[in-house]
C-alpha positions in Angstrom: 164.1 103.7 44.4 160.7 105.2 44.5 158.1 105.1 47.3 154.4 105.0 46.6 152.3 106.7 49.2 148.9 105.1 49.8 146.0 107.6 49.8 144.7 108.6 53.2 141.5 106.8 54.1 138.7 109.2 54.4 135.9 108.2 56.8 132.2 108.4 55.9 130.8 111.8 56.1 128.3 111.9 59.1 124.7 112.5 58.2 124.4 115.6 60.3 120.9 116.6 59.0 119.6 113.1 59.7 121.0 113.1 63.1 119.4 116.5 63.8 116.0 115.2 62.6 116.3 112.1 64.8 117.3 114.3 67.8 114.4 116.6 67.1 111.9 113.7 66.9 113.2 112.3 70.2 112.9 115.7 71.8 109.3 116.2 70.6 108.3 112.7 71.6 109.0 113.7 75.2 108.4 117.4 75.1 104.9 117.5 73.5 103.2 115.2 76.1 104.9 117.1 78.9 103.7 120.4 77.5 100.1 119.1 77.1 100.1 117.8 80.7 101.5 121.1 82.0 98.8 123.1 80.2 96.1 120.8 81.7 97.5 121.3 85.2 97.7 125.1 84.6 94.0 125.2 83.7 92.7 122.8 86.5 94.8 123.8 89.5 93.8 127.4 90.1 91.0 127.8 92.7 90.9 124.0 93.0 89.9 124.1 96.7 87.0 126.6 96.0 84.4 125.9 97.1 85.6 124.3 100.3 82.6 122.0 100.5 81.3 119.1 98.4 80.4 119.9 94.8 77.5 118.0 93.2 78.1 114.3 93.5 81.2 114.7 95.6 78.5 114.4 98.2 78.6 110.7 97.4 82.0 109.9 95.8 84.3 112.0 98.0 82.3 111.3 101.1 82.5 107.5 100.5 86.2 107.7 99.6 86.7 109.4 103.0 85.0 106.5 104.6 87.3 104.1 102.8 90.2 105.9 104.3 88.7 106.1 107.8 87.8 102.4 107.8 84.0 103.1 108.3 81.4 100.9 106.6 81.3 102.2 103.0 79.2 99.6 101.1 75.9 99.5 103.0 72.9 99.8 100.7 70.5 100.4 103.6 70.6 104.2 103.0 69.4 105.3 99.5 72.0 107.6 97.8 69.7 110.6 97.9 70.7 111.8 101.3 73.4 114.6 101.5 76.0 113.2 102.0 75.5 109.5 101.6 77.4 106.3 100.8 77.9 105.9 97.0 77.2 102.2 96.4 75.4 102.4 93.0 78.7 102.2 91.0 81.8 100.0 91.3 84.5 101.3 93.6 87.4 102.2 91.3 86.7 106.0 91.2 86.2 106.1 95.0 89.5 104.2 95.5 91.3 106.7 93.3 89.8 109.6 95.2 90.7 107.9 98.4 94.3 107.9 97.2 94.1 111.6 97.0 92.7 111.8 100.5 95.5 109.7 101.8 98.0 112.1 100.3 96.4 115.5 100.9 93.8 114.8 103.6 90.0 114.6 103.7 89.6 118.1 102.4 88.8 119.7 99.0 92.4 119.2 97.8 92.3 115.6 98.7 88.9 115.1 97.1 89.9 116.6 93.8 93.6 116.0 93.2 93.2 112.6 91.7 90.9 114.1 89.0 93.5 116.8 88.3 96.2 114.2 87.7 93.9 112.1 85.5 92.8 115.3 83.7 96.5 115.8 82.7 97.0 112.1 81.9 93.8 112.0 79.8 94.9 114.9 77.6 98.2 113.0 76.9 96.3 109.8 76.1 94.1 111.7 73.7 97.2 113.1 72.0 98.7 109.6 71.7 95.5 108.2 70.4 95.1 111.0 67.8 98.8 110.4 66.7 98.1 106.7 66.3 95.0 107.4 64.1 96.1 110.4 62.1 99.9 110.1 62.0 100.0 113.8 62.2 101.7 115.5 65.2 100.0 118.8 64.4 96.6 117.3 64.3 97.2 115.4 67.5 98.4 118.4 69.4 95.4 120.3 68.2 93.0 117.5 69.2 94.5 117.5 72.8 94.4 121.3 72.8 90.7 121.4 71.8 89.8 118.9 74.5 91.5 121.2 77.1 89.3 124.0 75.8 86.2 122.0 76.7 84.4 123.3 79.8 82.9 119.9 80.6 86.4 118.4 80.6 87.8 121.1 82.8 85.0 120.9 85.3 85.3 117.1 85.6 89.1 117.4 86.0 88.5 119.6 89.0 85.8 117.6 90.7 86.0 114.4 92.8 83.6 112.2 90.7 83.9 109.3 88.3 83.2 110.6 84.8 86.8 111.7 84.0 88.2 108.4 85.0 85.9 106.6 82.6 87.2 108.8 79.8 90.8 108.1 80.5 90.3 104.3 80.8 88.1 103.9 77.7 90.3 106.1 75.5 93.4 104.2 76.8 91.6 101.1 75.7 91.0 102.5 72.2 94.7 103.4 72.1 95.7 99.9 72.9 93.2 98.4 70.5 94.4 100.7 67.6 97.9 99.4 68.3 96.7 95.8 68.3 95.0 96.2 64.9 98.2 97.5 63.3 101.1 95.4 64.7 102.4 92.1 63.3 100.7 88.9 64.6 103.6 88.0 66.9 103.3 91.3 68.7 99.6 91.5 69.1 99.5 90.1 72.7 100.8 93.1 74.6 98.5 95.8 73.1 95.5 93.5 73.5 96.3 92.9 77.1 96.7 96.6 77.6 93.3 97.0 76.0 91.7 94.5 78.4 93.4 96.1 81.4 92.0 99.5 80.5 88.5 98.1 79.8 88.6 96.4 83.2 89.5 99.6 84.9 86.7 101.4 83.0 84.1 98.8 84.0 85.3 98.9 87.6 84.6 102.6 87.5 81.2 102.6 85.7 79.2 99.8 84.1 78.7 102.1 81.0 82.2 100.9 79.8 80.7 97.5 79.1 79.3 99.0 75.8 82.8 99.7 74.5 84.0 96.3 75.7 81.2 94.6 73.8 82.0 96.6 70.6 85.7 95.8 70.8 84.8 92.2 71.4 82.6 92.1 68.3 85.4 93.6 66.2 87.8 91.0 67.4 85.3 88.2 66.6 84.7 89.6 63.2 88.5 89.9 62.6 88.9 86.2 63.6 86.1 85.1 61.4 87.7 86.9 58.4 91.1 85.4 59.2 89.5 81.9 59.4 88.0 82.3 56.0 91.4 83.5 54.6 93.2 80.7 56.3 91.6 77.9 54.2 94.2 77.4 51.6 97.9 76.7 51.0 99.1 80.0 49.6 101.2 82.6 51.4 98.2 84.7 52.4 96.5 81.7 54.0 99.7 80.9 56.0 99.8 84.5 57.2 96.1 84.4 58.1 96.5 81.2 60.1 99.4 82.8 62.0 97.4 85.9 62.9 94.4 83.8 63.8 96.4 81.7 66.3 97.7 84.9 67.8 94.2 86.2 68.4 93.0 82.8 69.7 95.9 82.9 72.2 95.4 86.4 73.4 91.8 87.6 72.9 90.1 85.4 75.5 92.6 86.4 78.2 92.7 90.1 77.1 89.0 90.6 76.7 87.5 88.2 79.3 89.9 87.1 81.9 91.8 90.4 82.5 88.7 92.7 82.7 87.0 90.2 85.0 90.1 90.0 87.2 90.5 93.7 87.3 86.8 94.2 88.3 87.1 91.6 91.1 90.4 93.1 92.3 88.7 96.6 92.5 86.7 95.1 95.4 89.7 94.0 97.4 88.9 96.7 99.9 85.4 95.3 100.1 86.8 91.8 100.9 89.4 93.1 103.4 86.7 94.9 105.4 84.9 91.7 106.3 82.4 91.4 103.5 81.5 88.0 102.0 80.7 86.6 98.6 77.0 86.7 99.6 77.4 90.5 100.4 79.0 90.9 97.0 76.1 89.3 95.2 73.6 91.3 97.2 75.4 94.5 96.6 75.3 93.9 92.8 71.6 93.0 92.9 70.9 96.3 94.6 73.1 98.2 92.2 71.3 96.7 89.2 67.9 97.4 90.8 68.8 101.0 91.5 69.7 101.8 87.9 66.7 99.9 86.5 64.3 101.8 88.7 65.9 105.2 88.6 63.0 107.1 87.0 63.2 110.5 88.7 63.7 113.6 86.6 66.5 115.8 87.7 66.1 119.4 86.6 69.5 119.3 84.8 69.0 115.9 83.1 69.0 115.8 79.3 68.4 113.3 76.5 71.4 111.9 74.5 70.6 113.9 71.4 70.9 117.2 73.2 74.5 116.6 74.3 76.3 117.7 71.1 74.2 120.8 71.1 75.4 121.7 74.6 71.7 122.5 75.2 71.6 121.7 78.9 74.5 121.7 81.3 74.6 120.7 84.9 74.9 123.2 87.7 77.3 121.5 90.0 77.5 124.5 92.4 75.6 127.7 92.8 76.3 130.3 95.5 74.3 133.5 94.7 74.7 136.5 97.0 73.3 140.0 96.9 75.5 141.4 94.1 77.6 138.5 92.8 77.7 134.8 92.7 80.1 131.9 92.2 79.2 128.9 90.1 80.4 125.5 88.7 78.6 124.9 85.4 79.4 121.6 83.8 78.7 122.1 80.1 80.5 121.7 76.8 82.1 124.5 75.0 79.3 125.4 72.5 81.6 126.3 69.6 83.5 123.1 70.1 80.3 120.9 70.4 78.0 122.3 67.7 80.1 121.2 64.7 81.4 118.0 66.3 79.0 115.5 64.8 79.3 117.0 61.4 83.1 116.9 61.7 83.0 113.2 62.6 80.7 112.4 59.7 83.1 114.4 57.4 86.1 112.4 58.6 84.3 109.1 58.2 83.5 109.9 54.6 87.1 111.1 54.0 88.7 108.0 55.6 86.3 105.5 54.1 88.4 102.9 52.1 91.7 104.6 53.1 92.3 104.2 56.8 90.2 101.2 57.9 91.7 101.0 61.4 91.5 104.7 62.2 87.9 104.8 60.8 86.9 101.8 63.0 88.4 103.3 66.2 86.7 106.7 65.4 83.3 105.1 64.9 83.3 102.8 67.9 85.0 105.5 70.1 82.5 108.3 69.2 79.2 106.7 68.4 79.8 103.6 70.5 80.3 105.6 73.6 77.4 108.1 72.8 74.5 106.3 71.1 74.0 103.5 73.6 72.8 106.1 76.1 69.7 106.4 73.9 68.5 103.1 75.4 69.3 103.9 79.0 66.4 103.3 81.3 67.7 105.9 83.8 68.0 109.7 83.7 71.0 110.9 81.7 73.2 114.0 81.8 75.6 115.7 79.4 78.6 114.3 81.4 77.7 110.9 80.0 78.8 112.2 76.6 82.3 113.0 78.0 84.2 109.8 76.9 83.1 110.4 73.3 84.3 114.0 73.2 88.0 113.3 72.6 87.1 111.4 69.4 85.0 114.5 68.3 88.0 116.7 69.0 90.2 114.4 66.9 87.7 114.7 64.0 87.7 118.5 64.3 91.5 118.7 64.5 91.7 116.5 61.3 89.3 118.9 59.5 91.1 122.0 60.7 94.6 120.8 59.8 93.4 119.8 56.4 91.9 123.3 55.9 95.2 124.8 57.1 97.2 122.8 54.5 94.9 124.1 51.7 95.9 127.7 52.5 94.0 130.7 51.4 90.4 131.2 52.7 90.4 127.7 54.2 93.4 128.5 56.4 91.9 131.8 57.5 88.6 130.0 58.5 90.4 127.2 60.4 92.5 129.8 62.3 89.4 131.9 63.1 87.4 128.9 64.3 90.3 127.7 66.6 90.7 131.2 68.1 86.9 131.4 68.6 86.9 128.2 70.5 89.7 129.5 72.8 88.0 132.8 73.3 84.7 131.0 74.1 86.5 128.9 76.7 88.0 131.9 78.2 84.6 133.7 78.3 83.0 130.8 80.2 86.0 130.1 82.4 84.6 132.0 85.4 81.4 129.8 85.2 83.7 126.7 85.4 85.9 127.7 88.2 83.9 129.7 90.8 85.3 133.1 89.8 82.8 135.6 91.2 80.5 137.2 88.7 78.0 140.0 89.0 74.5 139.4 87.9 75.1 141.3 84.7 78.3 139.3 83.9 76.4 136.1 84.7 73.5 137.0 82.4 75.9 137.6 79.5 77.2 134.0 79.8 73.7 132.4 79.6 73.6 131.9 75.9 70.6 129.6 75.8 67.3 129.7 77.8 67.8 126.0 78.6 70.9 126.8 80.6 68.9 128.6 83.3 
């Protein structure tokens, strides 16, 4: 009698390399944004409470936010916003509400005035990283884009100052991130990213009316998309069925996302206004005065500059100047020259490179950069370089895309890309005292005035 032994069953060999790659990807997904936020905080927190008094338009924004917290009248248009300090009523209230949140946490003092901007500065860098990752698909290019943004002096100054410009950047770039997602997902999943887009646009408009330009451009793109889908839907083939499905998804979501939600967010931003005893008639009167102020704002500030000068970093804004006998402290809001000077060329280069290849990424780049910059050419009021700020992240993404492409080519291209990146970092370090009130002697100050127009 013989016994036959069945062979032992061998289990499947685990895919150790695949599991390691998946674990590494999960780790980087969390670690990279945290590292970017940590770098942003490390740059913006030192000397945050210096100077201990209002800086530039903190005279209006932080002062008014303090009145929100104290319960004093904070919406009266009786006093023009040219007294120091004065109620800031010429813009919607979202930025002042966020600053008021910092005051509630840290007190009505320099830390309270500026801490919200610090937090949003860190969040903004992460948003830019995620947007770049969505557009390029390259983690290296996305990290570099966020890193270049953090090497911008204008971004650093705004992330340390209790004003509104940084909040606009965060909200509008978050809207672009949501819209990029909406343009790439399947029709049944389009609702959530479109709603996120509308929410971000509403927050942007509730901060500054300038966000209306981006809202209009995104609305035009959606209308164009729906028109194309309508043309494709007239038929019985598979593509027509798919077009009808996507068109129905847009018709369900777009009106709510791009009209109802932004309007609701804007009205909700005035909740404090309603709760402090103001009426609908007061609301209408306030907006009439706001519109009249911007239409008739024809004074020439010594630091104002036209839109075409901004990528040249030709004229910054002196937020704070304290000159003493042998040294001075300053806050100079200006772009990093080495970052700004090639920016428009880099954007144009990427547009040419992506043309016909990455339609969604190309669209987001164009409306994000040019759509947030060029409308200022038609502004009836005085303009400043900080109005360029929301477009700067898209310029950083274009530069990062060019630099990573040069790195992949190797040889002289890699050397040039490395040298340029290091030069941007070195320039940022050189001007860092001008951004952060580190004392400078008159000789040290003069060495940092590269252009006569900066005087």
